[in-house]
N, C-alpha and C positions, 0 to 999 in steps of 0.2 A: 420446789424448783421444777421448771418445765423441761420435759425430755422429748420435746417435739423433734422429730427426725427431719433433716433437710430434704427438700424435694429431690427425687431421683432424676438424674440427668438422662437425656435421650440416648439410647444405645447402650447404657450401662446395664450390667446383669442385675436381675431382680434378687434382692437379698431375701434369704429364707426367713420366715417368721419364727421367732423363738417359741418354744412350747410353753404352755401355761405353767405358771409357777405357783407354788403354795405360799411362799413368803418372799418379800423383797430382800435380796442380800444387802449387806451393808455396802454402801457406795463410798469409794475413796474420793474424798473431796479434792478437787483440782487445786493446783497451786495458783493462787490469785496473783502471785507476783509476776508470773510470765505475761508478756504483752499479748493482748487479744489480737487475733487475726481478723483483719477487716476484709470483707468480701471485695473482690476486684470490681472496680467501677467499669461500666461499659464505655469503652473508648474505641478508638480505631484499631487497637491492637487486641490480640486474643490473649486472655490470661493464661498463665501456666497451668497445664492440666496435671492433675495428680496421677501417679502411676496407677495403671489399671489393676483391678483386683486379680490376684493370682488364681482365684477360684478354688483355693484350698478349703476343704470342709472343716468344720469345727472338730476338734479332737473328740474321740469317742469317750464316753463316760467310763471310768474305772471304779473299782471298789473303794478307792481312797477319796475322801471328801476334803475340800479345801477349808481352810480356817474361816469361820464365820458363816459357813453355809451348811444348812442342815442336810443330812443324808437324804438322797432321793430328790432333792430340789434341783431344777435346771438352772444353769447359769445364764444370766442375761448380759449381753454386751453393754459396755458402758456407752453413755450418750456420746454423740459426735462432738459436742462442746467439750466434754471432758477429755475425749481423745485428742482433740486438736490443741487444747490448752494445757495438756500434761507437760510436766517438767521434762527437760531433756534427760535428766538423770534417770527418770522412770522408763525411758525408752531403751530397748535392747540395743546393743552395739550393732553398727552397720555390718561389721564382718560376720557376726552371727546371723543376721538377717539374710545377708547375701548368700551365706553358706547353706542356710536352710531353704531359701526360696530363690531359685535362679531367675534372673530378670529376663523377660521376653521382650523382644523389640516390638514397638508399636508400628502401626501402619504409617504414621507420620515419619518415624525414623527410617522405615524401609523406603518410602518415597523420596526422602531427602538425601539418601545415600547415593552418591555418584562414584563411578569407577575413575580412579585417577590414573592417567596414562603418562608415563615419563616420556615426554616428547623431546627432551634436550638431546638425548643420544641420537634419535632419528633425524632431527634437524642438523646435528653435527655431521651425520653420515651423508646427508644430502648435499650440504654445502662444501664439505671437505673434499679435496681432489683424491681420486682413486688411482692406484698404480696401474691397474689393468686398463683404465680409461685413457691414461696418458700413453700407454704402450699402443693402444689401438689408434689413437690419433697420430702417433709417430709412424705407424705402419701405413696408415692411409695417406699420410703426406709423402712418404717415400714412394709408395706405389703410384701416386699421381705424378710425382716427378719422373719416375721411370717411364710411365706411359707417354708423357710429353716428349721425353728423349727418343723413344722408339718412333713416335709419329714424325718427329723432326728428321730422324735418320731415313725413314721410308720416303719422306718427301724429297730429301736430297738425292736418294738413289733413283727416284722416278724422274726427276726433272733436271738434275745437274748434268751439263754437257760432258763432264769428265767420265760419266758412267753410261754413256751411250755406246753400243756395240759398233766397233769400227774395224775389227780384224777377225778373220775366220781361218782357223788352222785345221788342216786335214791330215789324218794319220791312219796308217794301216793299208794304204792302197798299194796294189802291185800292178795287175793288168787293168784294174778299174780306172776310169778316167777321173783324176782328181778335180779337174775343172767342172765336171758334171756334179760332183759332190759339193763343190763350193757354190755352184749356181743354185743348188737346192737350199742352201742356207742364206741366200741373198735377202729374202724377206725380213730377216732379223736385223739387218744392218740399219743403224740409225735409231733403233729402239732402245729402251732402257734395259740394262743387263738384268734388272730384277724381274722384268716382264718377258723374259726369253721364252718363245714358243717352242720348247724342246720337243714336245710330242709331235708337232706338225713337221718339224725339220727331220726327225727320225723316220717318220713314215715316208717322206719324200726321198730320202737317201736310200732306204731299203727297196724302193721301187726301181732303182737303177740296176740294169742287168749285171750280174756277177757279184752283187752285194748280198751277203747272207744276213747280216745284222749290222746295226749302227748304234752309236751312243753319242749324246751331246752333253757337254759340260761347260761351265763358265770358267773363263780365265780372267780374273780381276785385273784391272778395273773395267776394261772395255773390249774384251775379246771372248771368243768361244772356240772350243776344240771339238771336231767331229772325228770320231774313231770308227773305222770301217773294218768289218771282217768279211773277207772274200770267200766265194764258193770254190770248192776243189774240183777241177776238171778230171774226169776219169776216162772219157770215151769220145769218139766221134761217130756221128750218125749221118747216113746218107739222106739228103733232103729230096723233095719232089722235083726240084729243078736240076738235079744231077750234082749238086754240090754236097759239102759236108758241114755239119754243125758240131761245135764243141758242147758237150753236156756234162753235168755233174751226176752224182748218184741219184738224185731225185728227178733227172731228166730235164732240168732247167737248162735252157740254151744260154751259153756264156759268150762274151765277146771273143772274136777271133784271136785277140792277143792272149787269151788264156791258154792257147796251145803252145806258146813259145816256152821251150825248156821243160815241158811236161811229157811224161810217157803216157800216151793215150792208146786205148784199145779200140780198133774199128768195129762197129756193130753193123751187121748185115742182116737185112730182112729178106728171107727167101722169096724168089719170084712166085707170084700166084698166091701169096699169103692172104687168107681171109680175115686176119686180124693183125695188121701191121703194128698198130699202136700197142696192142696187148703183147705182141712179141718183143717190141722195143722195151716196154716196161719190165718184162721178165728178165731180159738180158741185163738191164741196168741194175736190177735188184740182185742178180747173181754176182755181178762185178762188185757191187758195194759190200757184199758179205764175204767175199773171198779174203783170205789172209793176205797180208802185204807182200810176202815173198811169192805166193802163188799168183797174185795179180801181176806182179812185175814180170813174170815169165809167160803170161798169157799174151798171145800175139793177135788173136782174132776171136770173135764171138758171133755166132749166127743162130737164127731161129725162124721158124715159120708160124709158131703159135706160142702160147704161154707154157706149154708142157714139153717142148722138145728143144731146149737150149743146148747148144754144142760149143765146146771150148777147144781152141788150138793152143797147146802149151809147148813151149820150146824146152827140150831136154838135151843138154849138151849140144851136139851138132845136128841133132835131128828134132823131130816134132812128134807129138802124140795127140791123138784126138780123144777128148773126154766127152762122153754122152752124159750130160748133167740131168737132163729131164726138166722138171719144174723147179721153182725156187724154194721148195720145202726142204727141211733138214739140211740146210746149207753148211752148218758147222760139222755135222757127222760126215757129209759127203767130202768136205775139204780134208778131213783127217784120212779118209780111205784113199783119196787120190794121192795125197802125199806119201802114203805107205806103198802104193802100187806103181809109182812113176819109175822106179828102178827095176821093176819086173819086166820080163820079156813081153813083147807084144807092142802093137801100135795103137790099139783101141782099148780104152778103159770105160766100162759102162757102170756108172754109179747111180743110175736112175732109181735103182732099189738099193740103198746103201747097205742094207743088212745082207744082201746077196750080190756083191759086185762080180763083174765078169771082165776078164781081160782076154784079148785075142790079137 
């Protein structure tokens, strides 16, 4: 019987040649009852490939000889025809083979394997409504509605005749002319109450003589209120034309009506003064820093410069002259004068408050 070996396939590992043998071992005759395997015909399809060789080497020879084989003789593998036509009973169980030799994946199996991605959950998440998305849409819709309402309200305030300024109310005036304040607010008449030029009106009102500060506020739906704070008159100053002017503590000239009902101290600049403006400023500063009771009893103030201010203070039925000096240390000087007014003498010199002199 021929033991011709089938041709080696391209790429298959080369089988090791068996060593020379002394005698042919008895060959088990194959079962002729098993059907012979026909080679696959060449068609358009690729025949099934046999599992690749595991590359396991033949077991090493031991001291025990197999039956029918002489000691020292090498074993010869059975022919391919005998191996392929062997009875299934002669083959070892699949479990034993798999346990003995782990199967390794072929390149065809590796190339054919594809990762399976469960897309059902992803698709369901994309098409199903999300709670946060519904909330965002609701918030956007509400915000858009509120924006439309605000724009509509602004349009009504700007263009509706019912919200155009038609009334100006003036508060806080005493000697200041209220009509002058109202005329300063006339440019706002007829305009929308929303576009009220409050800053411009405030500046115009504060430029009126006698006004120290002013504030403007809206009175819905078609009016404004201007509140005025007047300056406080404290003295009268002789003018260049021989008259007198009412002034406050900052030397601001006030309307003549400011003198009505007020206790004013006349300020006199000495003849031949080299600095009449400086002397006037010093007298006003001293008057502004005097305590209220001492200012109320002061009947006159005179000076020729910034450093020689002199006060005339009424004490009972008489008068006393207080040499004040400059405007420095006003608080200490006022305390010393209040303590020495009842002392004998008609002149109190507090130009140096730490060393006062009475005579």
